[in-house]
N, CA, C, O and the ligand as a Tripos MOL2 file, in Angstrom:
@<TRIPOS>MOLECULE
protein
  245   243    62     0     0
PROTEIN
NO_CHARGES

@<TRIPOS>ATOM
      1 N         -11.7990   22.4040   -0.7690 N.3       1 MET1
      2 CA        -12.8970   21.5450   -0.6100 C.3       1 MET1
      3 C         -13.6500   21.8930    0.6680 C.2       1 MET1
      4 O         -12.9810   21.9250    1.7010 O.2       1 MET1
      5 N         -14.9690   22.1600    0.7370 N.am      2 SER2
      6 CA        -15.6500   22.5030    1.9580 C.3       2 SER2
      7 C         -15.7390   21.1790    2.8090 C.2       2 SER2
      8 O         -15.6360   20.0480    2.3340 O.2       2 SER2
      9 N         -15.9460   21.4880    4.1440 N.am      3 SER3
     10 CA        -16.0050   20.3830    4.9780 C.3       3 SER3
     11 C         -17.1800   19.3410    4.7900 C.2       3 SER3
     12 O         -17.1310   18.1430    5.0700 O.2       3 SER3
     13 N         -18.2780   20.0640    4.2430 N.am      4 ALA4
     14 CA        -19.4660   19.1550    3.9950 C.3       4 ALA4
     15 C         -19.2100   18.2580    2.8080 C.2       4 ALA4
     16 O         -19.6500   17.1080    2.8030 O.2       4 ALA4
     17 N         -18.4680   18.7800    1.7400 N.am      5 ILE5
     18 CA        -18.2120   17.8440    0.5640 C.3       5 ILE5
     19 C         -17.1660   16.8320    1.0700 C.2       5 ILE5
     20 O         -17.1850   15.6710    0.6600 O.2       5 ILE5
     21 N         -16.2420   17.2740    1.9700 N.am      6 ARG6
     22 CA        -15.2760   16.3240    2.4660 C.3       6 ARG6
     23 C         -15.9230   15.1000    3.1570 C.2       6 ARG6
     24 O         -15.5940   13.9390    2.9110 O.2       6 ARG6
     25 N         -16.8890   15.4730    4.0550 N.am      7 ARG7
     26 CA        -17.5870   14.4530    4.7760 C.3       7 ARG7
     27 C         -18.2740   13.3320    3.8520 C.2       7 ARG7
     28 O         -18.2070   12.1160    4.0260 O.2       7 ARG7
     29 N         -18.9760   14.0440    2.7890 N.am      8 THR8
     30 CA        -19.6760   13.2010    1.8270 C.3       8 THR8
     31 C         -18.7350   12.3240    1.1240 C.2       8 THR8
     32 O         -19.0080   11.1480    0.8830 O.2       8 THR8
     33 N         -17.5410   12.9270    0.7640 N.am      9 TRP9
     34 CA        -16.5720   12.0890    0.0590 C.3       9 TRP9
     35 C         -16.0120   11.0200    0.8560 C.2       9 TRP9
     36 O         -15.7750    9.9190    0.3600 O.2       9 TRP9
     37 N         -15.7730   11.3140    2.1570 N.am     10 ARG10
     38 CA        -15.2800   10.2010    3.0720 C.3      10 ARG10
     39 C         -16.3000    9.0330    3.1350 C.2      10 ARG10
     40 O         -15.9290    7.8600    3.0950 O.2      10 ARG10
     41 N         -17.5220    9.3780    3.2290 N.am     11 SER11
     42 CA        -18.5960    8.2810    3.3210 C.3      11 SER11
     43 C         -18.6720    7.5560    2.0260 C.2      11 SER11
     44 O         -18.9150    6.3490    2.0160 O.2      11 SER11
     45 N         -18.4820    8.2090    0.9700 N.am     12 LEU12
     46 CA        -18.4310    7.4940   -0.4140 C.3      12 LEU12
     47 C         -17.1830    6.5350   -0.2970 C.2      12 LEU12
     48 O         -17.2870    5.3420   -0.5820 O.2      12 LEU12
     49 N         -16.1040    7.0480    0.0960 N.am     13 VAL13
     50 CA        -14.8810    6.2490    0.0760 C.3      13 VAL13
     51 C         -14.9720    5.0450    0.9760 C.2      13 VAL13
     52 O         -14.3600    4.0130    0.7030 O.2      13 VAL13
     53 N         -15.7670    5.1710    2.1000 N.am     14 GLN14
     54 CA        -15.9460    4.0960    2.9370 C.3      14 GLN14
     55 C         -16.8280    3.1130    2.3590 C.2      14 GLN14
     56 O         -16.5650    1.9250    2.5480 O.2      14 GLN14
     57 N         -17.9140    3.4670    1.6280 N.am     15 ILE15
     58 CA        -18.7800    2.5260    1.0230 C.3      15 ILE15
     59 C         -17.9650    1.7820   -0.0940 C.2      15 ILE15
     60 O         -18.1140    0.5710   -0.2590 O.2      15 ILE15
     61 N         -17.1560    2.4790   -0.8110 N.am     16 TYR16
     62 CA        -16.3600    1.9010   -1.8130 C.3      16 TYR16
     63 C         -15.3970    0.8140   -1.2180 C.2      16 TYR16
     64 O         -15.2060   -0.2750   -1.7570 O.2      16 TYR16
     65 N         -14.7990    1.2360   -0.0200 N.am     17 ASN17
     66 CA        -13.9170    0.1850    0.5740 C.3      17 ASN17
     67 C         -14.6930   -0.9570    0.8730 C.2      17 ASN17
     68 O         -14.2390   -2.0460    0.5190 O.2      17 ASN17
     69 N         -15.8660   -0.9080    1.5050 N.am     18 LEU18
     70 CA        -16.7210   -1.9790    1.9520 C.3      18 LEU18
     71 C         -16.9700   -2.9060    0.7410 C.2      18 LEU18
     72 O         -16.8360   -4.1260    0.8340 O.2      18 LEU18
     73 N         -17.3350   -2.2850   -0.3960 N.am     19 LEU19
     74 CA        -17.6500   -3.1160   -1.5150 C.3      19 LEU19
     75 C         -16.3730   -3.8500   -2.0730 C.2      19 LEU19
     76 O         -16.4300   -4.9660   -2.5900 O.2      19 LEU19
     77 N         -15.1730   -3.0950   -1.9160 N.am     20 CYS20
     78 CA        -13.9480   -3.6930   -2.5150 C.3      20 CYS20
     79 C         -13.4040   -4.7600   -1.5720 C.2      20 CYS20
     80 O         -12.7360   -5.6980   -2.0060 O.2      20 CYS20
     81 N         -13.7000   -4.6090   -0.2460 N.am     21 ALA21
     82 CA        -13.3240   -5.7280    0.7190 C.3      21 ALA21
     83 C         -13.9680   -7.0790    0.2590 C.2      21 ALA21
     84 O         -13.3410   -8.1370    0.2080 O.2      21 ALA21
     85 N         -15.2090   -6.9370   -0.0510 N.am     22 ARG22
     86 CA        -15.8930   -8.2700   -0.4310 C.3      22 ARG22
     87 C         -15.2670   -8.7510   -1.7910 C.2      22 ARG22
     88 O         -15.0830   -9.9600   -1.9360 O.2      22 ARG22
     89 N         -14.9410   -7.9020   -2.7650 N.am     23 ASP23
     90 CA        -14.3580   -8.2870   -3.9670 C.3      23 ASP23
     91 C         -12.9380   -8.8430   -3.7630 C.2      23 ASP23
     92 O         -12.5400   -9.8330   -4.3750 O.2      23 ASP23
     93 N         -12.2160   -8.1840   -2.9030 N.am     24 ASP24
     94 CA        -10.9560   -8.5730   -2.5430 C.3      24 ASP24
     95 C         -10.9340   -9.9960   -1.9390 C.2      24 ASP24
     96 O         -10.1350  -10.8470   -2.3300 O.2      24 ASP24
     97 N         -11.8320  -10.2110   -0.9840 N.am     25 ALA25
     98 CA        -11.9770  -11.5340   -0.3590 C.3      25 ALA25
     99 C         -12.2460  -12.5680   -1.4030 C.2      25 ALA25
    100 O         -11.6160  -13.6250   -1.3940 O.2      25 ALA25
    101 N         -13.1660  -12.3060   -2.3140 N.am     26 ALA26
    102 CA        -13.5420  -13.2900   -3.3650 C.3      26 ALA26
    103 C         -12.3380  -13.4910   -4.2100 C.2      26 ALA26
    104 O         -12.1240  -14.6330   -4.6200 O.2      26 ALA26
    105 N         -11.4710  -12.4670   -4.5450 N.am     27 ALA27
    106 CA        -10.3640  -12.6220   -5.4530 C.3      27 ALA27
    107 C          -9.3180  -13.4810   -4.7330 C.2      27 ALA27
    108 O          -8.5560  -14.1750   -5.4050 O.2      27 ALA27
    109 N          -9.2480  -13.4650   -3.4200 N.am     28 ARG28
    110 CA         -8.2450  -14.2400   -2.6800 C.3      28 ARG28
    111 C          -8.8410  -15.7360   -2.3600 C.2      28 ARG28
    112 O          -8.1450  -16.5390   -1.7390 O.2      28 ARG28
    113 N          -9.9180  -16.0120   -2.7280 N.am     29 GLY29
    114 CA        -10.4160  -17.3440   -2.4850 C.3      29 GLY29
    115 C         -11.2950  -17.5240   -1.3590 C.2      29 GLY29
    116 O         -11.8440  -18.6030   -1.1400 O.2      29 GLY29
    117 N         -11.4530  -16.4660   -0.6120 N.am     30 PHE30
    118 CA        -12.3450  -16.5650    0.5850 C.3      30 PHE30
    119 C         -13.8050  -16.5970    0.1910 C.2      30 PHE30
    120 O         -14.1880  -15.8940   -0.7440 O.2      30 PHE30
    121 N         -14.6150  -17.3540    0.8360 N.am     31 THR31
    122 CA        -16.0350  -17.4410    0.6130 C.3      31 THR31
    123 C         -16.6690  -16.3740    1.4700 C.2      31 THR31
    124 O         -16.5560  -16.4590    2.6930 O.2      31 THR31
    125 N         -17.3320  -15.3690    0.9140 N.am     32 VAL32
    126 CA        -17.9230  -14.2560    1.6440 C.3      32 VAL32
    127 C         -19.4970  -14.4360    1.5340 C.2      32 VAL32
    128 O         -20.0910  -13.7890    0.6710 O.2      32 VAL32
    129 N         -20.1510  -15.2370    2.3210 N.am     33 PRO33
    130 CA        -21.5620  -15.0890    2.2200 C.3      33 PRO33
    131 C         -22.2520  -13.7000    2.4660 C.2      33 PRO33
    132 O         -21.6720  -12.8530    3.1460 O.2      33 PRO33
    133 N         -23.3940  -13.4800    1.9580 N.am     34 SER34
    134 CA        -23.9910  -12.1850    2.2310 C.3      34 SER34
    135 C         -24.0960  -11.9120    3.6070 C.2      34 SER34
    136 O         -24.4770  -12.8590    4.2950 O.2      34 SER34
    137 N         -23.8500  -10.8370    4.1870 N.am     35 GLY35
    138 CA        -23.9720  -10.5240    5.6550 C.3      35 GLY35
    139 C         -22.7200  -10.7140    6.3690 C.2      35 GLY35
    140 O         -22.6750  -10.4700    7.5740 O.2      35 GLY35
    141 N         -21.6070  -11.1640    5.6790 N.am     36 VAL36
    142 CA        -20.2490  -11.2570    6.2110 C.3      36 VAL36
    143 C         -19.3010  -10.3560    5.5990 C.2      36 VAL36
    144 O         -19.1120  -10.3730    4.3830 O.2      36 VAL36
    145 N         -18.6560   -9.5210    6.4300 N.am     37 TRP37
    146 CA        -17.6450   -8.6030    5.8960 C.3      37 TRP37
    147 C         -16.3390   -8.9680    6.2140 C.2      37 TRP37
    148 O         -16.0140   -9.3270    7.3460 O.2      37 TRP37
    149 N         -15.4320   -8.8810    5.0930 N.am     38 ALA38
    150 CA        -14.0650   -9.1600    5.3420 C.3      38 ALA38
    151 C         -13.3100   -7.8870    5.3200 C.2      38 ALA38
    152 O         -13.5140   -7.1170    4.3810 O.2      38 ALA38
    153 N         -12.4120   -7.5600    6.2980 N.am     39 CYS39
    154 CA        -11.6720   -6.3590    6.3090 C.3      39 CYS39
    155 C         -10.6290   -6.4030    5.1970 C.2      39 CYS39
    156 O          -9.9180   -7.3970    5.0500 O.2      39 CYS39
    157 N         -10.5390   -5.3550    4.4330 N.am     40 GLU40
    158 CA         -9.5810   -5.3600    3.3110 C.3      40 GLU40
    159 C          -8.2380   -5.2560    3.8070 C.2      40 GLU40
    160 O          -7.3510   -5.7560    3.1160 O.2      40 GLU40
    161 N          -7.9210   -4.6640    4.9400 N.am     41 ARG41
    162 CA         -6.6260   -4.4460    5.3540 C.3      41 ARG41
    163 C          -6.0000   -5.5190    6.2740 C.2      41 ARG41
    164 O          -4.7780   -5.6680    6.2520 O.2      41 ARG41
    165 N          -6.7670   -6.2630    7.0700 N.am     42 CYS42
    166 CA         -6.2480   -7.3190    7.7830 C.3      42 CYS42
    167 C          -7.0450   -8.6310    7.5990 C.2      42 CYS42
    168 O          -6.7270   -9.6460    8.2180 O.2      42 CYS42
    169 N          -8.1190   -8.5930    6.7090 N.am     43 HIS43
    170 CA         -8.7860   -9.6790    6.3830 C.3      43 HIS43
    171 C          -9.5530  -10.3640    7.5070 C.2      43 HIS43
    172 O          -9.8310  -11.5620    7.4560 O.2      43 HIS43
    173 N          -9.8720   -9.6070    8.4760 N.am     44 GLU44
    174 CA        -10.5940  -10.0370    9.6460 C.3      44 GLU44
    175 C         -12.0530  -10.0830    9.1970 C.2      44 GLU44
    176 O         -12.5270   -9.1020    8.6240 O.2      44 GLU44
    177 N         -12.8050  -11.1960    9.4330 N.am     45 PRO45
    178 CA        -14.1380  -11.2530    9.0710 C.3      45 PRO45
    179 C         -15.0840  -10.6610   10.1670 C.2      45 PRO45
    180 O         -14.8380  -10.8140   11.3630 O.2      45 PRO45
    181 N         -16.0730  -10.0440    9.7490 N.am     46 HIS46
    182 CA        -17.0920   -9.5710   10.5720 C.3      46 HIS46
    183 C         -18.4950   -9.9030   10.2010 C.2      46 HIS46
    184 O         -18.8550   -9.7820    9.0300 O.2      46 HIS46
    185 N         -19.3630  -10.3410   11.1900 N.am     47 LEU47
    186 CA        -20.6320  -10.8880   10.8180 C.3      47 LEU47
    187 C         -21.6600   -9.7500   10.6280 C.2      47 LEU47
    188 O         -22.7500   -9.9610   10.0960 O.2      47 LEU47
    189 N         -21.2860   -8.5690   11.0680 N.am     48 GLU48
    190 CA        -22.3260   -7.5100   10.9800 C.3      48 GLU48
    191 C         -21.5230   -6.2610   10.4330 C.2      48 GLU48
    192 O         -20.3330   -6.0670   10.6810 O.2      48 GLU48
    193 N         -22.3300   -5.4270    9.6480 N.am     49 LEU49
    194 CA        -21.6860   -4.3140    8.9790 C.3      49 LEU49
    195 C         -21.3450   -3.2880   10.0750 C.2      49 LEU49
    196 O         -20.3980   -2.5130    9.9430 O.2      49 LEU49
    197 N         -22.1510   -3.3020   11.1730 N.am     50 ALA50
    198 CA        -21.8900   -2.3850   12.2610 C.3      50 ALA50
    199 C         -20.4840   -2.7390   12.9400 C.2      50 ALA50
    200 O         -19.6930   -1.8380   13.2180 O.2      50 ALA50
    201 N         -20.2160   -4.0260   13.1840 N.am     51 THR51
    202 CA        -18.9250   -4.3140   13.7610 C.3      51 THR51
    203 C         -17.8260   -4.0830   12.8800 C.2      51 THR51
    204 O         -16.7400   -3.7360   13.3440 O.2      51 THR51
    205 N         -18.0170   -4.2570   11.5410 N.am     52 TYR52
    206 CA        -17.0010   -3.9680   10.6130 C.3      52 TYR52
    207 C         -16.5970   -2.5170   10.5930 C.2      52 TYR52
    208 O         -15.4270   -2.1530   10.7040 O.2      52 TYR52
    209 N         -17.6780   -1.6660   10.4370 N.am     53 THR53
    210 CA        -17.3270   -0.2300   10.3640 C.3      53 THR53
    211 C         -16.7350    0.1750   11.7160 C.2      53 THR53
    212 O         -15.8590    1.0400   11.7170 O.2      53 THR53
    213 N         -17.1350   -0.3720   12.8650 N.am     54 TYR54
    214 CA        -16.5060   -0.1100   14.1430 C.3      54 TYR54
    215 C         -15.0570   -0.5040   14.0610 C.2      54 TYR54
    216 O         -14.2110    0.2840   14.4830 O.2      54 TYR54
    217 N         -14.7130   -1.6380   13.5620 N.am     55 HIS55
    218 CA        -13.4540   -2.1020   13.4200 C.3      55 HIS55
    219 C         -12.5750   -1.1420   12.6190 C.2      55 HIS55
    220 O         -11.4730   -0.7970   13.0460 O.2      55 HIS55
    221 N         -13.0300   -0.7460   11.5470 N.am     56 LEU56
    222 CA        -12.2890    0.2380   10.5400 C.3      56 LEU56
    223 C         -12.0440    1.5800   11.4090 C.2      56 LEU56
    224 O         -10.9660    2.1620   11.3000 O.2      56 LEU56
    225 N         -12.9860    2.0340   12.2170 N.am     57 ARG57
    226 CA        -12.8810    3.2970   12.9250 C.3      57 ARG57
    227 C         -11.9160    3.0970   13.9690 C.2      57 ARG57
    228 O         -11.1420    4.0280   14.1920 O.2      57 ARG57
    229 N         -11.8180    1.9480   14.7110 N.am     58 THR58
    230 CA        -10.9700    1.7820   15.7810 C.3      58 THR58
    231 C          -9.6030    1.3530   15.4080 C.2      58 THR58
    232 O          -8.6160    1.9780   15.7950 O.2      58 THR58
    233 N          -9.5230    0.2280   14.6160 N.am     59 ASP59
    234 CA         -8.2500   -0.3920   14.3810 C.3      59 ASP59
    235 C          -7.5120    0.1470   13.1740 C.2      59 ASP59
    236 O          -6.2980   -0.0320   13.0810 O.2      59 ASP59
    237 N          -8.2370    0.8390   12.1880 N.am     60 HIS60
    238 CA         -7.5760    1.4030   11.0220 C.3      60 HIS60
    239 C          -7.9170    2.8930   10.8810 C.2      60 HIS60
    240 O          -8.0500    3.3920    9.7630 O.2      60 HIS60
    241 N          -8.0600    3.6060   12.0090 N.am     61 ALA61
    242 CA         -8.4170    4.9790   11.9520 C.3      61 ALA61
    243 C          -7.2780    5.8050   11.4250 C.2      61 ALA61
    244 O          -7.4040    7.0240   11.3050 O.2      61 ALA61
    245 ZN         -8.9980   -4.7100    9.6720 Zn       62 ZN62
@<TRIPOS>BOND
     1     1     2 1
     2     2     3 1
     3     3     4 2
     4     3     5 am
     5     5     6 1
     6     6     7 1
     7     7     8 2
     8     7     9 am
     9     9    10 1
    10    10    11 1
    11    11    12 2
    12    11    13 am
    13    13    14 1
    14    14    15 1
    15    15    16 2
    16    15    17 am
    17    17    18 1
    18    18    19 1
    19    19    20 2
    20    19    21 am
    21    21    22 1
    22    22    23 1
    23    23    24 2
    24    23    25 am
    25    25    26 1
    26    26    27 1
    27    27    28 2
    28    27    29 am
    29    29    30 1
    30    30    31 1
    31    31    32 2
    32    31    33 am
    33    33    34 1
    34    34    35 1
    35    35    36 2
    36    35    37 am
    37    37    38 1
    38    38    39 1
    39    39    40 2
    40    39    41 am
    41    41    42 1
    42    42    43 1
    43    43    44 2
    44    43    45 am
    45    45    46 1
    46    46    47 1
    47    47    48 2
    48    47    49 am
    49    49    50 1
    50    50    51 1
    51    51    52 2
    52    51    53 am
    53    53    54 1
    54    54    55 1
    55    55    56 2
    56    55    57 am
    57    57    58 1
    58    58    59 1
    59    59    60 2
    60    59    61 am
    61    61    62 1
    62    62    63 1
    63    63    64 2
    64    63    65 am
    65    65    66 1
    66    66    67 1
    67    67    68 2
    68    67    69 am
    69    69    70 1
    70    70    71 1
    71    71    72 2
    72    71    73 am
    73    73    74 1
    74    74    75 1
    75    75    76 2
    76    75    77 am
    77    77    78 1
    78    78    79 1
    79    79    80 2
    80    79    81 am
    81    81    82 1
    82    82    83 1
    83    83    84 2
    84    83    85 am
    85    85    86 1
    86    86    87 1
    87    87    88 2
    88    87    89 am
    89    89    90 1
    90    90    91 1
    91    91    92 2
    92    91    93 am
    93    93    94 1
    94    94    95 1
    95    95    96 2
    96    95    97 am
    97    97    98 1
    98    98    99 1
    99    99   100 2
   100    99   101 am
   101   101   102 1
   102   102   103 1
   103   103   104 2
   104   103   105 am
   105   105   106 1
   106   106   107 1
   107   107   108 2
   108   107   109 am
   109   109   110 1
   110   110   111 1
   111   111   112 2
   112   111   113 am
   113   113   114 1
   114   114   115 1
   115   115   116 2
   116   115   117 am
   117   117   118 1
   118   118   119 1
   119   119   120 2
   120   119   121 am
   121   121   122 1
   122   122   123 1
   123   123   124 2
   124   123   125 am
   125   125   126 1
   126   126   127 1
   127   127   128 2
   128   127   129 am
   129   129   130 1
   130   130   131 1
   131   131   132 2
   132   131   133 am
   133   133   134 1
   134   134   135 1
   135   135   136 2
   136   135   137 am
   137   137   138 1
   138   138   139 1
   139   139   140 2
   140   139   141 am
   141   141   142 1
   142   142   143 1
   143   143   144 2
   144   143   145 am
   145   145   146 1
   146   146   147 1
   147   147   148 2
   148   147   149 am
   149   149   150 1
   150   150   151 1
   151   151   152 2
   152   151   153 am
   153   153   154 1
   154   154   155 1
   155   155   156 2
   156   155   157 am
   157   157   158 1
   158   158   159 1
   159   159   160 2
   160   159   161 am
   161   161   162 1
   162   162   163 1
   163   163   164 2
   164   163   165 am
   165   165   166 1
   166   166   167 1
   167   167   168 2
   168   167   169 am
   169   169   170 1
   170   170   171 1
   171   171   172 2
   172   171   173 am
   173   173   174 1
   174   174   175 1
   175   175   176 2
   176   175   177 am
   177   177   178 1
   178   178   179 1
   179   179   180 2
   180   179   181 am
   181   181   182 1
   182   182   183 1
   183   183   184 2
   184   183   185 am
   185   185   186 1
   186   186   187 1
   187   187   188 2
   188   187   189 am
   189   189   190 1
   190   190   191 1
   191   191   192 2
   192   191   193 am
   193   193   194 1
   194   194   195 1
   195   195   196 2
   196   195   197 am
   197   197   198 1
   198   198   199 1
   199   199   200 2
   200   199   201 am
   201   201   202 1
   202   202   203 1
   203   203   204 2
   204   203   205 am
   205   205   206 1
   206   206   207 1
   207   207   208 2
   208   207   209 am
   209   209   210 1
   210   210   211 1
   211   211   212 2
   212   211   213 am
   213   213   214 1
   214   214   215 1
   215   215   216 2
   216   215   217 am
   217   217   218 1
   218   218   219 1
   219   219   220 2
   220   219   221 am
   221   221   222 1
   222   222   223 1
   223   223   224 2
   224   223   225 am
   225   225   226 1
   226   226   227 1
   227   227   228 2
   228   227   229 am
   229   229   230 1
   230   230   231 1
   231   231   232 2
   232   231   233 am
   233   233   234 1
   234   234   235 1
   235   235   236 2
   236   235   237 am
   237   237   238 1
   238   238   239 1
   239   239   240 2
   240   239   241 am
   241   241   242 1
   242   242   243 1
   243   243   244 2
@<TRIPOS>SUBSTRUCTURE
     1 MET1         2 RESIDUE 1 A MET
     2 SER2         6 RESIDUE 1 A SER
     3 SER3        10 RESIDUE 1 A SER
     4 ALA4        14 RESIDUE 1 A ALA
     5 ILE5        18 RESIDUE 1 A ILE
     6 ARG6        22 RESIDUE 1 A ARG
     7 ARG7        26 RESIDUE 1 A ARG
     8 THR8        30 RESIDUE 1 A THR
     9 TRP9        34 RESIDUE 1 A TRP
    10 ARG10       38 RESIDUE 1 A ARG
    11 SER11       42 RESIDUE 1 A SER
    12 LEU12       46 RESIDUE 1 A LEU
    13 VAL13       50 RESIDUE 1 A VAL
    14 GLN14       54 RESIDUE 1 A GLN
    15 ILE15       58 RESIDUE 1 A ILE
    16 TYR16       62 RESIDUE 1 A TYR
    17 ASN17       66 RESIDUE 1 A ASN
    18 LEU18       70 RESIDUE 1 A LEU
    19 LEU19       74 RESIDUE 1 A LEU
    20 CYS20       78 RESIDUE 1 A CYS
    21 ALA21       82 RESIDUE 1 A ALA
    22 ARG22       86 RESIDUE 1 A ARG
    23 ASP23       90 RESIDUE 1 A ASP
    24 ASP24       94 RESIDUE 1 A ASP
    25 ALA25       98 RESIDUE 1 A ALA
    26 ALA26      102 RESIDUE 1 A ALA
    27 ALA27      106 RESIDUE 1 A ALA
    28 ARG28      110 RESIDUE 1 A ARG
    29 GLY29      114 RESIDUE 1 A GLY
    30 PHE30      118 RESIDUE 1 A PHE
    31 THR31      122 RESIDUE 1 A THR
    32 VAL32      126 RESIDUE 1 A VAL
    33 PRO33      130 RESIDUE 1 A PRO
    34 SER34      134 RESIDUE 1 A SER
    35 GLY35      138 RESIDUE 1 A GLY
    36 VAL36      142 RESIDUE 1 A VAL
    37 TRP37      146 RESIDUE 1 A TRP
    38 ALA38      150 RESIDUE 1 A ALA
    39 CYS39      154 RESIDUE 1 A CYS
    40 GLU40      158 RESIDUE 1 A GLU
    41 ARG41      162 RESIDUE 1 A ARG
    42 CYS42      166 RESIDUE 1 A CYS
    43 HIS43      170 RESIDUE 1 A HIS
    44 GLU44      174 RESIDUE 1 A GLU
    45 PRO45      178 RESIDUE 1 A PRO
    46 HIS46      182 RESIDUE 1 A HIS
    47 LEU47      186 RESIDUE 1 A LEU
    48 GLU48      190 RESIDUE 1 A GLU
    49 LEU49      194 RESIDUE 1 A LEU
    50 ALA50      198 RESIDUE 1 A ALA
    51 THR51      202 RESIDUE 1 A THR
    52 TYR52      206 RESIDUE 1 A TYR
    53 THR53      210 RESIDUE 1 A THR
    54 TYR54      214 RESIDUE 1 A TYR
    55 HIS55      218 RESIDUE 1 A HIS
    56 LEU56      222 RESIDUE 1 A LEU
    57 ARG57      226 RESIDUE 1 A ARG
    58 THR58      230 RESIDUE 1 A THR
    59 ASP59      234 RESIDUE 1 A ASP
    60 HIS60      238 RESIDUE 1 A HIS
    61 ALA61      242 RESIDUE 1 A ALA
    62 ZN62       245 GROUP 0 **** ****
């Protein structure tokens, strides 16, 4: 797999994880209003997508 494809794949996986985090929170009974992101790994809520992606990069790298 070329590095370009690998980068694209990683970004797709990250988008998938973001969507699943919201579904996961809903499945566990958390209310996740639009604009709030719940981390799928530690269930920490984030008010902005930017802080959530930063959290993923730093705490779950
Ligand atoms: Zn987390």
